py3Dmol code that shows the C-alpha trace and the ligand (Angstrom):
import py3Dmol

protein = """\
ATOM      1  CA  MET A   1     105.908 102.123  79.940  1.00  0.00           C
ATOM      2  CA  THR A   2     102.354 101.249  80.676  1.00  0.00           C
ATOM      3  CA  THR A   3      99.316 103.234  79.653  1.00  0.00           C
ATOM      4  CA  THR A   4      96.651 105.318  81.335  1.00  0.00           C
ATOM      5  CA  THR A   5      93.834 104.225  79.107  1.00  0.00           C
ATOM      6  CA  ALA A   6      90.781 102.564  80.622  1.00  0.00           C
ATOM      7  CA  SER A   7      91.719  99.251  79.068  1.00  0.00           C
ATOM      8  CA  ALA A   8      94.989  98.701  80.828  1.00  0.00           C
ATOM      9  CA  PRO A   9      97.328  96.272  79.162  1.00  0.00           C
ATOM     10  CA  ALA A  10      98.954  93.183  80.502  1.00  0.00           C
ATOM     11  CA  PRO A  11     102.563  93.687  81.640  1.00  0.00           C
ATOM     12  CA  ALA A  12     103.839  92.504  78.288  1.00  0.00           C
ATOM     13  CA  ALA A  13     102.359  91.698  74.929  1.00  0.00           C
ATOM     14  CA  ALA A  14     100.824  88.236  74.960  1.00  0.00           C
ATOM     15  CA  GLY A  15     103.073  85.574  73.569  1.00  0.00           C
ATOM     16  CA  GLU A  16     106.148  87.746  73.809  1.00  0.00           C
ATOM     17  CA  PRO A  17     108.305  87.085  76.855  1.00  0.00           C
ATOM     18  CA  PRO A  18     109.742  90.295  78.226  1.00  0.00           C
ATOM     19  CA  PRO A  19     113.368  90.602  77.202  1.00  0.00           C
ATOM     20  CA  SER A  20     116.038  91.456  79.689  1.00  0.00           C
ATOM     21  CA  MET A  21     119.382  93.192  79.443  1.00  0.00           C
ATOM     22  CA  HIS A  22     120.762  90.686  81.893  1.00  0.00           C
ATOM     23  CA  GLY A  23     120.750  87.609  79.722  1.00  0.00           C
ATOM     24  CA  GLY A  24     117.533  85.951  80.817  1.00  0.00           C
ATOM     25  CA  ILE A  25     113.886  86.300  81.652  1.00  0.00           C
ATOM     26  CA  GLU A  26     113.424  88.038  84.943  1.00  0.00           C
ATOM     27  CA  ALA A  27     111.289  86.476  87.634  1.00  0.00           C
ATOM     28  CA  ALA A  28     107.625  87.412  87.775  1.00  0.00           C
ATOM     29  CA  ALA A  29     108.012  88.324  91.445  1.00  0.00           C
ATOM     30  CA  ASP A  30     110.463  91.041  90.513  1.00  0.00           C
ATOM     31  CA  THR A  31     107.750  93.688  90.701  1.00  0.00           C
ATOM     32  CA  ARG A  32     107.726  93.321  94.472  1.00  0.00           C
ATOM     33  CA  SER A  33     111.310  92.751  95.405  1.00  0.00           C
ATOM     34  CA  SER A  34     113.769  94.385  93.019  1.00  0.00           C
ATOM     35  CA  VAL A  35     113.366  97.990  94.162  1.00  0.00           C
ATOM     36  CA  PRO A  36     112.489  98.000  97.865  1.00  0.00           C
ATOM     37  CA  GLN A  37     111.539 101.675  97.973  1.00  0.00           C
ATOM     38  CA  LEU A  38     108.844 101.094  95.358  1.00  0.00           C
ATOM     39  CA  GLU A  39     105.690  99.050  95.224  1.00  0.00           C
ATOM     40  CA  VAL A  40     103.751  97.935  92.144  1.00  0.00           C
ATOM     41  CA  ARG A  41     100.072  97.590  92.861  1.00  0.00           C
ATOM     42  CA  PRO A  42      96.715  97.760  91.074  1.00  0.00           C
ATOM     43  CA  THR A  43      95.224 101.083  90.038  1.00  0.00           C
ATOM     44  CA  ARG A  44      92.108 101.978  88.073  1.00  0.00           C
ATOM     45  CA  PHE A  45      94.319 101.695  84.988  1.00  0.00           C
ATOM     46  CA  GLY A  46      95.835  98.324  85.706  1.00  0.00           C
ATOM     47  CA  LYS A  47      99.039  98.649  87.668  1.00  0.00           C
ATOM     48  CA  GLY A  48     101.041 101.586  88.924  1.00  0.00           C
ATOM     49  CA  VAL A  49     104.189 102.320  90.896  1.00  0.00           C
ATOM     50  CA  PHE A  50     103.919 103.746  94.406  1.00  0.00           C
ATOM     51  CA  ALA A  51     106.494 105.260  96.739  1.00  0.00           C
ATOM     52  CA  LYS A  52     107.414 103.352  99.882  1.00  0.00           C
ATOM     53  CA  LYS A  53     109.686 106.197 100.990  1.00  0.00           C
ATOM     54  CA  GLU A  54     109.647 109.935 100.472  1.00  0.00           C
ATOM     55  CA  PHE A  55     111.484 111.162  97.378  1.00  0.00           C
ATOM     56  CA  LYS A  56     112.900 114.680  97.197  1.00  0.00           C
ATOM     57  CA  PRO A  57     113.006 116.755  93.971  1.00  0.00           C
ATOM     58  CA  GLY A  58     115.941 115.629  91.855  1.00  0.00           C
ATOM     59  CA  GLU A  59     116.235 112.267  93.586  1.00  0.00           C
ATOM     60  CA  LYS A  60     116.661 109.226  91.369  1.00  0.00           C
ATOM     61  CA  ILE A  61     113.776 106.790  91.659  1.00  0.00           C
ATOM     62  CA  LEU A  62     114.651 103.990  89.257  1.00  0.00           C
ATOM     63  CA  GLN A  63     116.408 103.131  86.021  1.00  0.00           C
ATOM     64  CA  PHE A  64     114.344 102.135  83.011  1.00  0.00           C
ATOM     65  CA  LYS A  65     115.602  98.794  81.771  1.00  0.00           C
ATOM     66  CA  GLY A  66     114.834  96.398  78.973  1.00  0.00           C
ATOM     67  CA  ARG A  67     116.428  95.319  75.739  1.00  0.00           C
ATOM     68  CA  ILE A  68     117.144  98.140  73.313  1.00  0.00           C
ATOM     69  CA  TYR A  69     115.372  97.954  69.954  1.00  0.00           C
ATOM     70  CA  SER A  70     115.954 100.036  66.846  1.00  0.00           C
ATOM     71  CA  ARG A  71     113.101 102.139  65.508  1.00  0.00           C
ATOM     72  CA  LYS A  72     112.579  99.625  62.724  1.00  0.00           C
ATOM     73  CA  GLU A  73     112.399  96.726  65.212  1.00  0.00           C
ATOM     74  CA  TYR A  74     110.097  98.734  67.488  1.00  0.00           C
ATOM     75  CA  LEU A  75     107.695  99.521  64.648  1.00  0.00           C
ATOM     76  CA  SER A  76     107.543  95.848  63.693  1.00  0.00           C
ATOM     77  CA  LYS A  77     106.863  94.702  67.253  1.00  0.00           C
ATOM     78  CA  VAL A  78     104.771  97.310  69.012  1.00  0.00           C
ATOM     79  CA  ASN A  79     101.110  96.672  69.677  1.00  0.00           C
ATOM     80  CA  PRO A  80      99.598 100.151  70.059  1.00  0.00           C
ATOM     81  CA  GLU A  81      97.021  98.781  72.505  1.00  0.00           C
ATOM     82  CA  LYS A  82      99.683  97.290  74.756  1.00  0.00           C
ATOM     83  CA  CYS A  83     102.652  99.560  74.411  1.00  0.00           C
ATOM     84  CA  HIS A  84     105.400  98.846  76.896  1.00  0.00           C
ATOM     85  CA  TYR A  85     108.199 100.343  74.868  1.00  0.00           C
ATOM     86  CA  MET A  86     109.874 103.599  75.779  1.00  0.00           C
ATOM     87  CA  GLN A  87     111.901 105.748  73.418  1.00  0.00           C
ATOM     88  CA  ILE A  88     115.313 106.756  74.769  1.00  0.00           C
ATOM     89  CA  GLY A  89     116.987 107.945  71.550  1.00  0.00           C
ATOM     90  CA  ASP A  90     116.343 108.779  67.916  1.00  0.00           C
ATOM     91  CA  ASP A  91     116.775 105.112  67.057  1.00  0.00           C
ATOM     92  CA  ALA A  92     116.543 103.422  70.461  1.00  0.00           C
ATOM     93  CA  PHE A  93     113.491 102.012  72.233  1.00  0.00           C
ATOM     94  CA  LEU A  94     113.538 100.086  75.510  1.00  0.00           C
ATOM     95  CA  GLY A  95     111.460  96.922  75.405  1.00  0.00           C
ATOM     96  CA  PRO A  96     109.100  95.591  78.089  1.00  0.00           C
ATOM     97  CA  THR A  97     110.368  94.385  81.462  1.00  0.00           C
ATOM     98  CA  THR A  98     108.794  92.782  84.509  1.00  0.00           C
ATOM     99  CA  THR A  99     110.341  95.270  86.935  1.00  0.00           C
ATOM    100  CA  PRO A 100     108.676  98.420  88.353  1.00  0.00           C
ATOM    101  CA  ASP A 101     110.021 100.562  85.500  1.00  0.00           C
ATOM    102  CA  ASN A 102     107.505  98.771  83.265  1.00  0.00           C
ATOM    103  CA  PHE A 103     104.541 100.017  85.276  1.00  0.00           C
ATOM    104  CA  VAL A 104     105.116 103.749  85.746  1.00  0.00           C
ATOM    105  CA  ASN A 105     101.937 105.442  84.572  1.00  0.00           C
ATOM    106  CA  HIS A 106     101.583 108.648  82.613  1.00  0.00           C
ATOM    107  CA  CYS A 107     100.088 111.741  84.209  1.00  0.00           C
ATOM    108  CA  CYS A 108      99.597 115.181  82.654  1.00  0.00           C
ATOM    109  CA  GLU A 109     100.759 116.721  85.975  1.00  0.00           C
ATOM    110  CA  PRO A 110     103.546 114.313  86.872  1.00  0.00           C
ATOM    111  CA  ASN A 111     105.645 114.177  90.026  1.00  0.00           C
ATOM    112  CA  ALA A 112     108.640 112.635  88.246  1.00  0.00           C
ATOM    113  CA  GLY A 113     110.479 112.989  84.960  1.00  0.00           C
ATOM    114  CA  LEU A 114     112.853 111.290  82.588  1.00  0.00           C
ATOM    115  CA  LYS A 115     116.585 111.942  82.518  1.00  0.00           C
ATOM    116  CA  ILE A 116     118.912 110.221  80.085  1.00  0.00           C
ATOM    117  CA  HIS A 117     122.581 110.070  80.978  1.00  0.00           C
ATOM    118  CA  LYS A 118     125.160 108.242  78.850  1.00  0.00           C
ATOM    119  CA  GLY A 119     122.455 106.215  77.150  1.00  0.00           C
ATOM    120  CA  LYS A 120     120.774 105.140  80.396  1.00  0.00           C
ATOM    121  CA  ALA A 121     117.278 106.334  81.237  1.00  0.00           C
ATOM    122  CA  PHE A 122     116.352 107.272  84.792  1.00  0.00           C
ATOM    123  CA  LEU A 123     113.172 108.375  86.504  1.00  0.00           C
ATOM    124  CA  VAL A 124     113.782 111.286  88.872  1.00  0.00           C
ATOM    125  CA  ALA A 125     111.432 113.109  91.225  1.00  0.00           C
ATOM    126  CA  VAL A 126     110.428 116.639  90.210  1.00  0.00           C
ATOM    127  CA  ASP A 127     108.308 117.210  93.311  1.00  0.00           C
ATOM    128  CA  THR A 128     108.438 115.857  96.816  1.00  0.00           C
ATOM    129  CA  ILE A 129     106.757 112.474  96.539  1.00  0.00           C
ATOM    130  CA  ALA A 130     105.145 111.330  99.775  1.00  0.00           C
ATOM    131  CA  VAL A 131     105.070 107.756 100.980  1.00  0.00           C
ATOM    132  CA  GLY A 132     102.091 106.017  99.394  1.00  0.00           C
ATOM    133  CA  SER A 133     101.835 108.365  96.412  1.00  0.00           C
ATOM    134  CA  GLU A 134     101.696 107.036  92.891  1.00  0.00           C
ATOM    135  CA  ILE A 135     104.771 107.992  90.868  1.00  0.00           C
ATOM    136  CA  THR A 136     104.114 109.258  87.342  1.00  0.00           C
ATOM    137  CA  PHE A 137     105.835 111.009  84.481  1.00  0.00           C
ATOM    138  CA  ASP A 138     104.611 112.656  81.298  1.00  0.00           C
ATOM    139  CA  TYR A 139     105.084 110.156  78.475  1.00  0.00           C
ATOM    140  CA  SER A 140     105.285 112.983  75.944  1.00  0.00           C
ATOM    141  CA  THR A 141     108.714 113.883  77.341  1.00  0.00           C
ATOM    142  CA  SER A 142     110.048 110.628  75.891  1.00  0.00           C
ATOM    143  CA  MET A 143     108.159 110.718  72.603  1.00  0.00           C
ATOM    144  CA  ALA A 144     109.673 111.731  69.264  1.00  0.00           C
ATOM    145  CA  GLU A 145     108.307 108.912  67.203  1.00  0.00           C
ATOM    146  CA  ASP A 146     105.246 110.041  65.199  1.00  0.00           C
ATOM    147  CA  HIS A 147     103.697 106.643  65.689  1.00  0.00           C
ATOM    148  CA  TRP A 148     102.201 105.641  69.014  1.00  0.00           C
ATOM    149  CA  GLU A 149      99.667 107.806  70.872  1.00  0.00           C
ATOM    150  CA  MET A 150      97.168 107.127  73.644  1.00  0.00           C
ATOM    151  CA  ASP A 151      94.058 108.591  75.182  1.00  0.00           C
ATOM    152  CA  CYS A 152      94.511 109.961  78.693  1.00  0.00           C
ATOM    153  CA  ALA A 153      92.055 110.037  81.558  1.00  0.00           C
ATOM    154  CA  CYS A 154      94.524 110.872  84.327  1.00  0.00           C
ATOM    155  CA  GLY A 155      91.943 113.215  85.847  1.00  0.00           C
ATOM    156  CA  VAL A 156      94.101 116.279  86.578  1.00  0.00           C
ATOM    157  CA  PRO A 157      92.684 119.711  85.623  1.00  0.00           C
ATOM    158  CA  SER A 158      95.250 120.148  82.831  1.00  0.00           C
ATOM    159  CA  CYS A 159      94.746 116.683  81.338  1.00  0.00           C
ATOM    160  CA  ARG A 160      95.442 116.869  77.606  1.00  0.00           C
ATOM    161  CA  SER A 161      93.112 113.900  76.867  1.00  0.00           C
ATOM    162  CA  ARG A 162      95.557 112.599  74.284  1.00  0.00           C
ATOM    163  CA  VAL A 163      99.216 111.787  74.816  1.00  0.00           C
ATOM    164  CA  ARG A 164     101.265 112.591  71.723  1.00  0.00           C
ATOM    165  CA  ASP A 165     104.819 113.487  70.759  1.00  0.00           C
ATOM    166  CA  PHE A 166     106.479 116.268  72.772  1.00  0.00           C
ATOM    167  CA  LYS A 167     106.388 118.641  69.800  1.00  0.00           C
ATOM    168  CA  TYR A 168     102.567 118.732  70.036  1.00  0.00           C
ATOM    169  CA  ILE A 169     102.230 119.717  73.694  1.00  0.00           C
ATOM    170  CA  PRO A 170     101.589 123.381  74.573  1.00  0.00           C
ATOM    171  CA  ILE A 171     104.695 125.579  74.366  1.00  0.00           C
ATOM    172  CA  PRO A 172     104.482 126.770  78.021  1.00  0.00           C
ATOM    173  CA  LEU A 173     104.415 123.137  79.126  1.00  0.00           C
ATOM    174  CA  GLN A 174     107.393 122.362  76.886  1.00  0.00           C
ATOM    175  CA  HIS A 175     109.281 125.173  78.592  1.00  0.00           C
ATOM    176  CA  LYS A 176     108.282 123.986  82.051  1.00  0.00           C
ATOM    177  CA  TYR A 177     109.645 120.517  81.344  1.00  0.00           C
ATOM    178  CA  ILE A 178     112.799 121.904  79.716  1.00  0.00           C
ATOM    179  CA  ASP A 179     113.399 124.095  82.782  1.00  0.00           C
ATOM    180  CA  LEU A 180     113.017 121.019  84.980  1.00  0.00           C
ATOM    181  CA  GLY A 181     115.706 119.299  82.908  1.00  0.00           C
ATOM    182  CA  ILE A 182     113.512 116.356  82.005  1.00  0.00           C
ATOM    183  CA  VAL A 183     113.459 116.640  78.213  1.00  0.00           C
ATOM    184  CA  PRO A 184     116.097 114.429  76.558  1.00  0.00           C
ATOM    185  CA  ASP A 185     118.140 115.919  73.732  1.00  0.00           C
ATOM    186  CA  PHE A 186     116.585 113.716  71.059  1.00  0.00           C
ATOM    187  CA  VAL A 187     113.131 114.959  72.090  1.00  0.00           C
ATOM    188  CA  MET A 188     114.297 118.568  72.078  1.00  0.00           C
ATOM    189  CA  ARG A 189     115.637 118.166  68.558  1.00  0.00           C
ATOM    190  CA  SER A 190     112.396 116.542  67.378  1.00  0.00           C
ATOM    191  CA  ALA A 191     110.525 119.650  68.501  1.00  0.00           C
ATOM    192  CA  GLY A 192     112.914 121.898  66.598  1.00  0.00           C
ATOM    193  CA  LEU A 193     114.689 122.974  69.752  1.00  0.00           C
ATOM    194  CA  ALA A 194     118.411 122.924  70.221  1.00  0.00           C
ATOM    195  CA  ASP A 195     119.788 120.984  73.133  1.00  0.00           C
ATOM    196  CA  PRO A 196     120.370 122.966  76.359  1.00  0.00           C
ATOM    197  CA  TYR A 197     124.094 123.397  75.684  1.00  0.00           C
ATOM    198  CA  ASP A 198     123.413 124.915  72.272  1.00  0.00           C
ATOM    199  CA  LEU A 199     120.861 127.317  73.724  1.00  0.00           C
ATOM    200  CA  PHE A 200     123.311 128.400  76.400  1.00  0.00           C
ATOM    201  CA  HIS A 201     126.109 128.774  73.901  1.00  0.00           C
ATOM    202  CA  ALA A 202     123.937 130.739  71.470  1.00  0.00           C
ATOM    203  CA  ALA A 203     122.922 133.084  74.278  1.00  0.00           C
ATOM    204  CA  GLU A 204     126.543 133.704  75.213  1.00  0.00           C
ATOM    205  CA  VAL A 205     127.484 134.444  71.604  1.00  0.00           C
ATOM    206  CA  THR A 206     124.530 136.796  71.241  1.00  0.00           C
ATOM    207  CA  ARG A 207     125.467 138.659  74.398  1.00  0.00           C
ATOM    208  CA  GLY A 208     129.035 139.069  73.255  1.00  0.00           C
ATOM    209  CA  SER A 209     128.320 140.281  69.737  1.00  0.00           C
ATOM    210  CA  GLU A 210     125.240 142.368  70.224  1.00  0.00           C
ATOM    211  CA  GLN A 211     125.972 143.959  73.585  1.00  0.00           C
ATOM    212  CA  MET A 212     122.724 142.818  75.156  1.00  0.00           C
ATOM    213  CA  ARG A 213     120.592 144.383  72.467  1.00  0.00           C
ATOM    214  CA  VAL A 214     116.982 143.821  73.468  1.00  0.00           C
ATOM    215  CA  ALA A 215     115.550 141.574  70.817  1.00  0.00           C
ATOM    216  CA  HIS A 216     111.988 141.266  72.031  1.00  0.00           C
ATOM    217  CA  ALA A 217     111.105 144.710  73.357  1.00  0.00           C
TER     218      ALA A 217
END
"""
ligand_1 = """\
1
ZN
Zn 95.993 113.327 81.370
"""
view = py3Dmol.view(width=600, height=400)
view.addModel(protein, "pdb")
view.setStyle({"model": 0}, {"cartoon": {"style": "trace"}})
view.addModel(ligand_1, "xyz")
view.setStyle({"model": 1}, {"stick": {}})
view.zoomTo()
view.show()
């Protein structure tokens, strides 16, 4: 991930070549060519990812890549001023890349979200994203780390000013993101919430045993 602070970071921490899952260092030109429906270009915060086609809600935009680091490795490597790591599990952090997934900015009113399926992390549209629009997601939906935070100046009316772990964002916003299906299980658990299956199952059990007794009248 990249940041939305005024002092935008370089694509990767200086002196640390971006690792790749594919056995080598990816070409610097990858930001232009690897995902033809996306474009990486400068923004007021450094670089951002823009749509070159229209995306519909639920449509997959890209896969987040990078070498996977443990929490311990992540904590030893991360530079809080230039964070390009993204948490995808309790003990799994994707490292920096040179591909568009490295440059997706945070926004407090995002048009995309994170979905993790079988250990792979994908960015999916949650709104219709028009050609030319910047694509963003809410970094808090991937954060259960109690370590890295950042200031936010995304400029939307509901900007939280500070991007922190999911458990700290307002409850109504948590519910909005959960309803959109863009809160990974490990993030749900970190906020003291069961995963969606458990919630569904608990509701079914409650209905069966209590005959729809109204619990919050
Ligand atoms: Zn913001």
